[in-house]
N, C-alpha and C positions, 0 to 999 in steps of 0.2 A: 614260506608265507611272507606277504609283504604289503606295505601300503603305499602311498605316493612319495614318502620320503625315505623309508628305510626297508630293508629286507632282513628278515629272520630266518636263519638256516639252523634247524635243530636235527640232530642224528641221535635216535634212541628207540627204546621200546615203550610200547604201552602208552604212547601219547596220543590224545584225542583233541581235536580243535574244531569249533564250528566257525563258519565264515559267512559273511553277508556282503554281497557285491564285491567279492574279492578281498575282503578285509576280515582279519580274525577278530572274533567277537568273545570267544571264550576258549581257553585252554586248560585241559585236565591232563592227568597222566601219571605215568610210572616214573621213567628216568630217562636220561639222555647223557651221551658222551661227548657232545660237542654243541656249543651254541656261538654263532656269529651273528653279530648285528653290525650291518654296514649301511651307508647312505647310498642310495640309488644313483644319484647325480655325482658322478665322480667316483664312486665306488669306495670312499673312504671307510675303513673299518671303525665303528664306535667302541665294539667291544668284543672280545673272543675268549672262550673258555674250552679247553681241549684236554683230552686225557683224563677227564674226571667222569664221576657219576653223580648226577645231581637228582635228589628226590624231589619230584614236583607236586605241589598240591594245587588245588583248583583255582583259578583265576576267577575273581567276580565277573558277573555278566557286564558286558560293556554295551550301553544302549545305543551309542553312537559309533559311527566309524572313528577308529582311533588314529591319533597322530603317533609318529615315533617316540615322542618324547613321553606321551601319556602311557604307552606300552612299556617303556623303560621303568616308568614310576610304577606300574603294576608289577613287573618284575622285581623291581627294588622292595616292595612290600611284602614279598614272601619270606618265609623261613627256610634258609638254604642248608642243604647238607651237601657238602662236598668233599669228596675222597679221592686222593691223588693216586698216581700209579706208583710203582716200586722203583722208577727211575728218578731223574732230577726234574722236579716239577717247578713251574712258576705260576702261581695262582693268585691273582690279584683281585680282590673284591672290594676296592676302595673307590671313593669319588673320582681320584685322579686318574684311574685306569679307565673311567668311563662306565663302568659296571660296578654297582654297588648295592647294598643291601641296609635299609634303614631298620629293620628288624633284628638284624644279627645274623651270624652264620655259625654252623658247625663245619670246622675245615681240619681235615685228618690228612696230613702231608704224606704218611707212610715213610718208606725207606728211601734213601737219597739225600742229596745236597739240595734243599728245596728253598724257595723264597715264597712266603705266604703273607698276603695283607688281608685283614679283616675290614668289616664295613664300618657303618656309623652306628650300630647298636651293639647289643651285649653278646660278644663272639666268644667262641671256644676254638683255640687253634692247637692243634696236636702236631709236634715236629717229627717224632718218630726217630729212627735210625739216620745217622748222617749230621752234617754240618749244615745248619739251617738259619736263615733269615726270617724272623718272624716279626710283623709289625702290625699294630692296631692304632686306632684314632680315638673317637669318642666312645663311651659306653663302659660298662661294667665287664671287663674281659677276663678270661681265663687262659692263659698260655703256658704250654709245656713244651720243653724244648726235646725232651727225650735224650737217647744216646747221641753222642757227638758234641762237638764245639759250637755251641750255638749263639747267636745274637738275637736277643729278645727285647723289644722296645716297644714302648708308647711312643709315637712319632710326634704327637702334637701337644700343645699346652692346655688341651681341652680337659674338662673334668672326667670323672670316671674313675671308680675304686677298682683297680686291676690285681689280679693274682697271677705272678710270673714265678715260673719254677724251672730251673735249669736241668734238673736230672744229671745223669752221669755225663762226663766231659768237662772241659774248661769253658765255662760259658760267661757271657756278659749281659747282664739284665739291667734295663734302664727304665726307670719310672716315668711317669707322666705327672700331671698336675694333681691328681686326686690323692687319697690315702690309700696307698698300695701296698701289697705284700709281695716280698722278693725273697726267694728261697733257692740258694745255689744247689743244695745236695752235694753230690759226688763231684770232685774235681777242684782245681784252683779256679776259683770264680771271681768275677768282679761284679758288684751290686752298686748300683747307683740310684740313689733316691732323688726326689724332686722338691716341689714346693709343699707338697702335702705331709700329714702325719704318717710317716711310712715304717714298715716293719721289715728289717733286713736280717735275714738268718742264712749264715754262710754254709753250714753243713760240714762234711768232711772236706779236707783239703786246706791249703793255704790261700785263704780268701782275702779280697780287699773290698771294703764296704765304707761308702760315703753317704750320710743321711741327706745332706742338703738342707734346705729350708725346712721348717716344721719341727714339731715334737717327735722325734723319731726313737725308735727301739731297734738297736743292732746287737746281734750276737754273733760271735765267730764260730762256736761249736769246736770240733776237733780241728786240729791243725794250727800252724802259727799265722795268726792273722792280723791285719791291719785295718783298724776301724776308725773312721772320723766322724763325729756327730754332726758337724756343720753347725749352722744357725738353728736356734731353738733350745727347748728344754728336753735333752736327749738322755735315754738310758742306754748304757754300753757295756757289756759283758763279753769277756775275752773267750772264755771257755777252756779247753784242756791242753793247748800249746803255750809257746812263748808268744804272747801277743803284744802289739802296740796299739794303745788306745788313746784318742785325743778328743778332747771336748772343744767347744766354740765359745761364743761371746756369752752365753746364757749360763744357768746354774744346771750343771749336768751331774748324773750319778753314773760312776764307773766302777766296775768290778773285774779284777782280772781273771780270777778263775785259778785253776791249776797252771802251773808252769812259771817261768821267770818273765814277768810282764814289766811293761813300761806305759805308766799312765801319765798323761799331760792334761791339766785341767782346762787351761786357757783362761780367757776373762769370765767373771761370774763366780759365784759362791759354790764351788763343787764339792762333792762327796766323792773321795776316791778310797777304794779298798782293794788291796793288793791280792788276798788270797793265798793259796799255797805256792812256794817258791819263793825265790830270791827276787824280790820286785824294786822297781824304781818308780818313786811317785814323786810328781812335780805339780804343785799347784797353780804357779804362775799368778796372774792377776786375781784378785778378789779374795773374800774370806773363805778359805777352803778348809775342809776337813778331810784329814788323811788317816787311813788305818793300814798298817802293815799286814795284819792278821798273821797266818803262818809263814815261815820262811824268814 
């Protein structure tokens, strides 16, 4: 299907469209495995999605023959479900790729070493097996890496309260500007907060966590963890291993938990509690309170 500026090539099943004078005015249907949008003059590809199954809902009736941009806008307004193949996928649903969703997408990358980018809305992106790169921008997003060593990040400074989960593997989770939740789960993970009030939880493994700006909550759980609250009023809990905890310029609360831990308060009036094990507590600047507890 085409108009004066763009050609739209869809391959799939159950698709139905109506046209008026050679211009598509309505699209309904089931699913398709390829979408290519390109300019007629010069043939430049605007967007292409391949190797996926996309569940299509009805487009609204279009009273007038549409330009390419208006049809792109109609496509962007849909709620997309995108499922990758079991190979290595690259599925980009952001504005930079030329194809995007303002309402959000459900993207399942399945097995393979995949690259997936969400759109401008509230996205759910599942990595599956393999070493995946998952990125989102605006919106309140849910990102799960699955098994493998994954890089999961909010790539912009836009708002949005995101939920990032690493699952098995040695993962890197990087928050954006909102109040985000980062959970490493299994493996030796790196969790990086940003400007919001973030919650970082390492899970099993020897994890590294940095809260960044904001009033953050960090917990290492099992393993020998290194946690740095950064700026803001932070709560830092080591967990079961031999942990290293560091505060920042504000008044932080730190608890070592089990194991032989090292706690450094930094500037501010900090509350340091060692927990079980032979702990080293250093208040540094500020009127600090230190409790050795057991050990």
